[in-house]
C-alpha positions in Angstrom: 16.4 -51.6 4.0 14.9 -52.4 0.6 11.5 -53.1 2.2 11.7 -49.8 4.1 12.5 -47.9 0.9 9.6 -49.5 -1.0 7.2 -48.8 1.9 8.4 -45.1 2.0 7.9 -44.9 -1.7 4.4 -46.2 -1.5 3.6 -43.7 1.3 4.9 -40.8 -0.7 3.0 -41.9 -3.8 -0.2 -42.3 -1.7 0.2 -38.8 -0.3 0.9 -37.4 -3.8 -2.3 -39.1 -5.1 -4.3 -37.7 -2.2 -3.0 -34.2 -2.8 -3.8 -34.4 -6.6 -7.3 -35.6 -5.7 -7.9 -32.7 -3.3 -6.6 -30.2 -5.9 -9.0 -31.7 -8.4 -11.9 -31.6 -5.9 -11.2 -27.9 -5.0 -10.3 -26.9 -8.6 -7.1 -25.4 -7.4 -6.2 -23.7 -10.7 -9.5 -21.8 -10.9 -9.1 -20.8 -7.3 -5.6 -19.4 -8.1 -7.2 -17.1 -10.8 -9.7 -15.8 -8.3 -7.1 -14.7 -5.8 -5.2 -12.8 -8.5 -8.4 -10.8 -9.0 -8.6 -10.1 -5.2 -5.0 -9.1 -5.1 -5.5 -6.6 -7.9 -8.3 -4.9 -5.9 -6.1 -4.8 -2.7 -3.2 -3.2 -4.6 -5.4 -0.8 -6.4 -6.6 0.9 -3.2 -3.1 1.2 -1.9 -2.7 -2.0 0.1 0.9 -2.9 0.7 1.2 -5.0 3.9 2.8 -8.4 3.2 1.0 -10.2 6.0 -2.3 -8.8 4.8 -1.6 -10.0 1.3 -1.0 -13.5 2.6 -4.2 -13.5 4.6 -6.1 -12.2 1.5 -4.7 -14.7 -1.0 -4.6 -17.7 1.2 -8.0 -16.9 2.8 -9.5 -16.3 -0.7 -8.0 -19.4 -2.0 -9.4 -21.5 0.8 -12.9 -20.0 0.6 -13.0 -20.5 -3.2 -11.7 -24.1 -2.8 -14.6 -24.8 -0.3 -17.1 -23.3 -2.8 -15.7 -25.5 -5.6 -15.8 -28.6 -3.4 -19.3 -27.9 -2.3 -20.3 -27.5 -6.0 -18.9 -31.0 -6.7 -20.9 -32.5 -3.8 -24.1 -30.9 -5.1 -23.5 -32.2 -8.6 -21.9 -35.5 -8.0 -24.7 -37.5 -9.6 -24.7 -35.1 -12.6 -21.0 -35.1 -13.0 -21.1 -38.8 -13.9 -23.1 -37.9 -17.0 -20.6 -35.4 -18.5 -17.2 -36.3 -20.1 -15.5 -33.2 -18.6 -16.5 -34.0 -15.0 -16.9 -37.8 -15.0 -13.3 -38.3 -13.7 -13.7 -36.1 -10.7 -13.1 -37.7 -7.3 -16.7 -38.3 -6.2 -18.0 -39.8 -9.5 -14.9 -42.0 -9.6 -15.5 -43.2 -6.1 -12.1 -42.0 -4.9 -13.7 -39.8 -2.2 -16.7 -40.2 0.0 -19.2 -37.3 0.6 -18.2 -37.2 4.2 -14.5 -36.9 3.3 -15.5 -34.1 0.9 -17.4 -32.3 3.7 -14.4 -32.5 6.0 -12.2 -31.0 3.3 -14.7 -28.2 2.7 -14.8 -27.4 6.5 -11.0 -27.4 6.7 -10.9 -24.9 3.8 -13.9 -22.7 4.7 -13.4 -22.0 8.4 -9.7 -21.1 8.2 -10.3 -19.2 5.0 -13.0 -17.0 6.7 -10.8 -16.6 9.8 -8.0 -15.2 7.6 -10.4 -12.8 5.8 -11.6 -11.7 9.3 -8.0 -10.8 10.2 -8.2 -8.2 7.5 -11.6 -6.8 8.6 -15.2 -7.9 9.1 -16.3 -6.7 5.7 -13.9 -8.9 3.9 -15.1 -11.9 5.9 -18.7 -11.2 5.3 -18.2 -10.7 1.6 -16.3 -14.0 1.4 -19.1 -15.8 3.3 -21.7 -14.2 1.0 -19.8 -15.4 -2.0 -19.7 -19.0 -0.6 -23.4 -19.1 0.3 -24.7 -17.5 -2.9 -22.5 -19.7 -5.1 -23.2 -23.0 -3.3 -26.8 -22.6 -2.2 -28.3 -20.4 -4.9 -26.3 -20.5 -8.1 -25.4 -24.3 -8.0 -28.9 -25.7 -7.6 -30.3 -23.1 -10.0 -28.2 -24.2 -12.9 -30.7 -26.9 -13.9 -33.7 -24.7 -13.4 -33.1 -21.4 -15.3 -30.7 -19.6 -17.6 -30.9 -16.8 -15.0 -28.4 -18.9 -13.0 -25.6 -17.2 -14.9 -26.9 -13.8 -13.7 -27.1 -15.1 -10.1 -23.6 -16.7 -10.4 -22.1 -13.4 -11.6 -22.6 -11.9 -8.2 -20.3 -14.2 -6.2 -18.0 -14.4 -9.3 -17.5 -10.6 -9.3 -16.8 -10.3 -5.5 -13.0 -11.0 -5.4 -11.8 -7.5 -6.5 -14.3 -6.0 -4.1 -13.1 -8.2 -1.3 -9.5 -7.1 -2.1 -10.4 -3.4 -2.2 -12.4 -3.7 1.1 -9.4 -5.5 2.7 -7.0 -2.9 1.6 -9.0 0.2 2.4 -11.2 -0.9 5.4 -14.1 0.8 3.6 -17.0 -0.2 1.4 -18.2 2.2 -1.3 -17.7 3.5 -4.8 -14.2 2.3 -5.5 -14.8 -1.4 -4.5 -18.2 -1.1 -6.3 -16.7 0.0 -9.6 -14.1 -2.9 -9.5 -17.0 -5.2 -8.8 -19.1 -4.1 -11.8 -16.1 -4.4 -14.2 -15.8 -8.0 -13.3 -19.6 -8.5 -13.1 -20.1 -7.5 -16.7 -17.1 -9.7 -17.8 -18.7 -12.7 -16.2 -21.4 -13.0 -18.9 -19.3 -13.4 -22.1 -16.7 -15.4 -20.1 -19.2 -17.9 -18.8 -21.3 -18.1 -21.9 -18.2 -18.7 -24.0 -17.5 -21.7 -21.8 -21.1 -22.8 -21.9 -20.9 -22.7 -25.7 -17.8 -24.8 -25.9 -19.2 -27.5 -23.5 -22.8 -27.2 -24.5 -23.2 -30.8 -25.5 -21.8 -32.0 -22.2 -24.1 -29.6 -20.3 -27.1 -31.0 -22.1 -26.3 -34.5 -20.9 -26.7 -33.2 -17.3 -29.7 -31.1 -18.0 -27.9 -27.7 -17.8 -29.2 -24.9 -20.0 -26.8 -22.0 -19.4 -26.6 -20.2 -22.7 -28.8 -17.1 -22.9 -31.1 -18.8 -25.4 -32.7 -22.2 -24.4 -32.3 -23.2 -28.1 -28.5 -23.4 -27.4 -25.9 -22.3 -29.9 -28.0 -19.8 -31.8 -27.7 -16.3 -33.2 -29.8 -15.2 -30.2 -27.2 -16.6 -27.8 -24.3 -15.2 -29.8 -26.0 -11.8 -30.0 -26.3 -11.5 -26.2 -22.6 -12.5 -25.8 -21.7 -9.8 -28.3 -23.8 -7.2 -26.5 -22.2 -7.9 -23.1 -18.8 -7.9 -24.8 -19.6 -4.5 -26.2 -20.6 -3.3 -22.7 -17.2 -4.3 -21.4 -15.7 -1.4 -23.3 -17.3 1.4 -21.3 -17.2 -0.6 -18.1 -13.5 -1.2 -18.4 -12.9 2.5 -18.8 -14.8 3.4 -15.6 -11.7 3.8 -13.4 -10.2 6.1 -16.1 -13.5 8.1 -16.3 -13.4 8.5 -12.5 -9.9 9.9 -12.7 -8.4 6.9 -10.8 -6.1 5.8 -13.6 -4.0 7.6 -16.2 -4.3 7.8 -20.0 -2.4 4.5 -20.4 -5.4 2.8 -18.9 -7.7 4.4 -21.5 -5.5 3.3 -24.4 -4.7 -0.3 -23.2 -8.0 -1.2 -21.5 -9.9 0.3 -24.5 -7.9 -1.6 -27.1 -8.1 -4.8 -25.1 -11.9 -4.5 -24.7 -12.3 -3.7 -28.4 -10.3 -6.8 -29.4 -12.4 -8.8 -27.1 -15.6 -7.4 -28.7 -14.3 -8.2 -32.2 -13.8 -11.8 -31.2 -17.4 -12.0 -29.9 -18.5 -10.5 -33.2 -16.6 -13.3 -35.0 -18.5 -15.8 -32.9 -21.8 -14.1 -33.9 -20.9 -14.5 -37.5 -19.6 -18.1 -37.4 -21.5 -19.7 -34.5 -18.6 -22.2 -34.2 -17.1 -23.9 -31.2 -13.6 -22.8 -32.4 -14.5 -19.1 -32.2 -16.2 -19.6 -28.8 -13.0 -21.3 -27.5 -11.0 -18.3 -28.7 -13.3 -16.0 -26.9 -13.1 -18.2 -23.7 -9.3 -18.0 -23.7 -9.4 -14.3 -24.5 -11.6 -13.8 -21.4 -9.0 -15.6 -19.2 -6.3 -13.2 -20.5 -8.4 -10.0 -20.5 -9.4 -10.0 -16.8 -5.9 -10.1 -15.2 -4.4 -7.8 -17.8 -7.0 -5.1 -17.3 -7.1 -5.4 -13.5 -3.4 -5.2 -13.1 -3.3 -2.4 -15.7 -5.5 -0.5 -13.2 -2.9 -1.2 -10.5 0.1 0.0 -12.6 -1.7 3.2 -13.9 -3.5 4.2 -10.8 -3.6 7.8 -9.5 -3.3 7.3 -5.7 -4.5 10.8 -4.7 -7.8 10.4 -6.7 -8.4 6.9 -5.3 -7.8 8.1 -1.7 -10.2 11.0 -2.3 -12.9 8.7 -3.6 -12.4 6.3 -0.7 -12.7 9.2 1.7 -15.8 10.8 0.1 -17.7 7.7 -1.0 -16.7 5.0 1.4 -18.1 3.6 4.6 -15.5 2.5 7.1 -15.7 -1.0 8.8 
């Protein structure tokens, strides 16, 4: 009996270790943030079906997991060089490339199938996000600072996918939600790149807007894009799709975000970049779900009817 219990314990521990490894490989926590963004887009356009929400969130989670795993396969030899990535499964030898490819396939194919259950447009956008992130953005990271611009496209697709899933249409409303997140991508990612700049240098990544790194030039561009977030965050209100609470709260949130970017411009410190990075993680879900809670359904339906193409 004792031997059986010990054997069972070892099996459970082994399974737990595998699950933890796969969560690390697919960057599960980051994937979870992405599906919140997709859910906000779905709810904004009036989506309310429980099964559709499951397909959207689980499908989005799986496609994002496949993208993250593919990124780690591409960069496995570079991850060894960086402190923040050196303990990932592939650099540590805990997982083979073939095992990683199997995990990616087991995530990507069911994920795309789930998005297809919503509509063809959602599936095609999910596939576009995967292909552009894995095969364009990831290899471009060592070549050009423009990689951030390229990566902003798949990074901004989740709310659009959610809106297309909830409305069965592609047009102005999903496009506006896309551009809000698109502009947010730049200060968000550059704040991260500022914090981990030394690590990135070890692997040959140059992802700050200035190739000279943590300079006034880089901080200035971060500040300009943070400033641009103010009008872009107010677009749904300007379109009449949200009420005045959206104007007040989104405007104030964006102004506070800009002020933090201005502090970084003045100080050029990692501490202020880290504050901006955490602020970006908070800003996005707050503003996106603010849209949901302050939406004017009649105006959104009118925009979907006038400026949307049905799938």
